[in-house]
C-alpha positions in Angstrom: 64.9 80.5 102.1 68.5 79.2 102.6 69.6 77.0 99.7 69.7 73.2 100.4 72.8 72.0 102.2 72.2 68.3 101.8 74.7 67.9 99.0 76.9 70.9 99.6 80.2 70.8 97.8 82.7 71.5 100.5 85.9 70.2 101.9 84.3 70.3 105.4 80.5 69.9 105.0 79.9 70.0 108.8 81.7 73.4 109.0 79.7 74.7 106.1 76.4 73.6 107.7 77.4 75.1 111.0 78.1 78.4 109.4 74.8 78.3 107.6 73.0 77.6 110.8 74.7 80.6 112.5 73.8 82.8 109.6 70.1 81.6 109.7 69.9 82.3 113.4 71.4 85.8 112.9 69.0 86.5 110.2 65.8 85.2 111.7 66.3 85.1 115.4 65.5 82.2 117.8 64.3 79.1 115.8 63.2 75.6 116.8 64.9 72.4 115.7 62.1 71.8 113.2 62.4 75.4 111.8 66.1 75.1 111.4 65.9 71.7 109.7 63.3 73.1 107.3 65.2 76.3 106.6 68.5 74.5 105.9 66.8 71.5 104.2 68.7 69.1 106.5 67.5 66.1 108.5 66.5 66.9 112.1 69.1 64.5 113.4 71.8 66.3 111.5 70.6 69.7 112.9 70.4 68.3 116.4 74.0 67.1 116.3 75.1 70.5 114.9 73.2 72.3 117.7 74.8 70.2 120.4 78.3 70.9 119.0 77.7 74.6 118.7 76.1 74.8 122.2 79.2 73.1 123.6 81.3 75.9 122.0 78.9 78.6 123.4 78.2 79.8 119.8 74.4 79.1 120.3 72.2 78.7 123.3 68.8 77.4 124.2 65.8 79.7 124.7 62.9 77.7 125.9 62.3 75.2 123.0 64.4 77.3 120.5 67.9 78.0 119.6 69.6 81.5 119.5 73.0 82.9 118.9 75.3 82.6 122.0 77.4 85.2 123.7 80.6 83.7 122.2 79.5 85.2 118.9 79.6 88.7 120.4 83.0 88.0 121.8 84.3 86.9 118.4 82.8 89.9 116.7 84.3 92.3 119.2 87.6 90.6 118.7 87.4 91.2 115.0 86.5 94.9 115.4 89.2 95.5 117.9 91.8 94.2 115.5 90.5 96.2 112.5 92.4 99.4 111.9 89.6 100.7 109.7 87.1 100.7 112.5 89.5 102.3 114.9 90.4 105.0 112.4 86.7 105.6 111.6 85.8 106.2 115.2 88.7 108.6 115.6 88.3 110.5 112.4 84.5 110.8 112.7 84.9 113.0 115.8 87.1 115.5 113.9 84.7 116.3 111.0 83.6 119.9 111.0 79.9 119.2 110.5 79.3 115.5 110.2 80.7 114.8 113.7 77.3 116.1 115.0 75.4 113.4 113.1 75.0 109.7 113.2 77.7 108.2 111.0 78.0 104.6 109.8 80.8 102.4 108.4 79.8 99.4 106.4 81.0 96.8 103.8 79.2 95.2 100.9 78.7 91.4 101.1 77.2 90.4 97.8 74.0 92.4 97.8 73.9 93.1 101.6 75.3 95.9 103.7 77.0 94.7 106.8 77.5 97.4 109.5 80.9 97.6 111.1 80.8 100.7 113.3 78.7 103.7 114.3 79.4 107.2 115.5 76.6 108.9 117.4 76.7 112.7 117.3 74.4 115.0 119.2 71.5 114.5 116.7 70.5 110.9 117.7 68.4 108.9 115.2 66.8 105.6 116.0 68.3 103.2 113.4 68.0 99.5 112.5 71.7 99.4 112.0 73.2 97.5 114.9 76.8 96.5 114.4 76.9 93.2 112.4 73.4 93.6 111.1 72.6 93.2 107.4 70.3 95.2 105.2 69.6 95.0 101.4 72.1 97.3 99.7 69.5 98.7 97.3 67.5 100.5 100.0 70.5 102.1 101.8 72.7 105.0 100.9 75.7 103.0 102.0 74.8 100.1 99.8 74.0 102.1 96.7 77.2 104.0 97.0 79.1 100.8 97.1 77.2 99.2 94.2 77.8 102.3 92.1 81.5 102.1 92.8 81.8 98.6 91.4 83.2 97.9 87.9 80.3 97.7 85.4 80.7 94.0 84.8 80.7 93.2 88.5 77.8 95.5 89.2 75.8 93.8 86.4 76.7 90.3 87.8 75.4 91.2 91.3 72.2 93.0 90.1 71.4 90.0 87.9 70.8 87.9 91.0 68.0 90.1 92.2 64.7 88.4 91.8 62.5 91.0 93.4 63.5 94.4 94.8 62.9 94.8 98.5 60.2 97.5 99.2 60.7 99.0 102.6 58.8 102.2 102.0 56.7 103.7 99.2 59.9 105.5 98.0 61.9 102.2 97.6 62.8 101.5 94.0 60.2 99.3 92.3 62.1 98.6 89.0 65.6 97.7 88.0 65.6 100.6 85.5 65.0 103.0 88.3 67.7 101.5 90.4 70.2 101.5 87.6 69.4 105.2 86.8 70.0 106.0 90.5 73.4 104.2 90.5 74.4 106.1 87.4 73.6 109.4 89.1 75.5 108.4 92.2 78.6 107.6 90.1 78.4 111.0 88.5 77.8 113.1 91.6 80.0 111.1 94.0 77.6 110.3 96.7 74.4 108.3 97.3 71.1 109.5 98.6 68.6 107.4 100.5 65.6 109.8 100.6 63.3 107.7 102.8 63.8 104.5 100.8 64.7 102.5 103.9 62.8 104.3 106.7 60.1 106.9 106.4 61.2 110.3 107.8 64.9 109.4 107.6 67.4 110.6 105.0 70.9 109.2 104.5 73.9 110.3 102.4 76.6 107.7 101.6 80.1 107.8 100.0 82.1 104.8 98.9 85.8 104.6 99.8 87.8 105.4 96.6 90.6 103.3 95.2 88.8 100.0 94.7 89.5 98.2 97.9 89.0 94.4 97.8 85.9 94.7 99.9 83.7 97.6 98.9 83.4 99.9 101.9 81.4 103.1 102.5 80.5 105.7 105.1 77.2 107.5 105.6 75.4 110.2 107.6 71.8 109.7 108.8 69.3 112.3 110.0 65.7 113.1 110.1 64.4 114.3 106.8 62.9 117.4 108.3 66.5 118.6 109.2 67.9 118.3 105.7 68.7 121.6 104.0 70.8 122.3 100.8 73.6 123.8 103.0 73.6 120.8 105.4 73.6 118.4 102.5 76.6 120.1 100.9 78.5 120.2 104.1 77.8 116.5 105.0 78.7 115.1 101.6 81.9 117.1 101.7 82.8 115.7 105.2 81.9 112.2 104.1 84.1 112.5 101.0 87.0 113.6 103.2 86.4 110.7 105.6 86.1 108.1 102.8 89.3 109.4 101.3 91.2 109.2 104.6 90.0 105.7 105.3 90.7 104.4 101.8 94.4 103.9 102.5 93.6 101.5 105.3 91.1 99.5 103.1 93.6 98.8 100.4 95.9 95.8 100.7 
């Protein structure tokens, strides 16, 4: 549940509450006024005023008796992506990779303990993914997320992991203990790439490589495929291509 915003310490409480509302709608989908008030721990009158203001700005819209994100959010998101050299370069460079260009490739950043997807390249081996641009997923069940967590300085990694109350279990192969997760992150750091062996989606395997050089925002690229297609040779070729792609993109991710 979203933390209480009644006494939020902010220079602009209304803005903070409006952002929290947009995040809640993005996370949970269309919600009623009552559901929003309960989730945000705000009075219904406050939420109603926020909804009216956001509707006037086309950031949210009515759907029957519920509220949902508006089309203006898509416009803003596309504006961000259009002005991001990293996304443009990812799309260009992905098509030139010897082997990985045939696969589904993803670009994402790490926001606390969530992966946020920025771009996707679809090769000729399509895979159905829950990775729409802008979507969030727990980092600990994705190759992208684990690659980025493993790239963090030890103190920062410890700080973030300490906030996990319960590990998300998406499949029977998802990590069930912090010890197992930490061992996985240590192995990723040593070999240079992360493996999601059906920890997120049964029947799907992903390889992830973090951009080197310590960019301000941890960033990574990944390749996704059906587990049945994975062979030692394909694994080696893909991780090599992903490492090349990550290295090429790292110069754009650094300030």
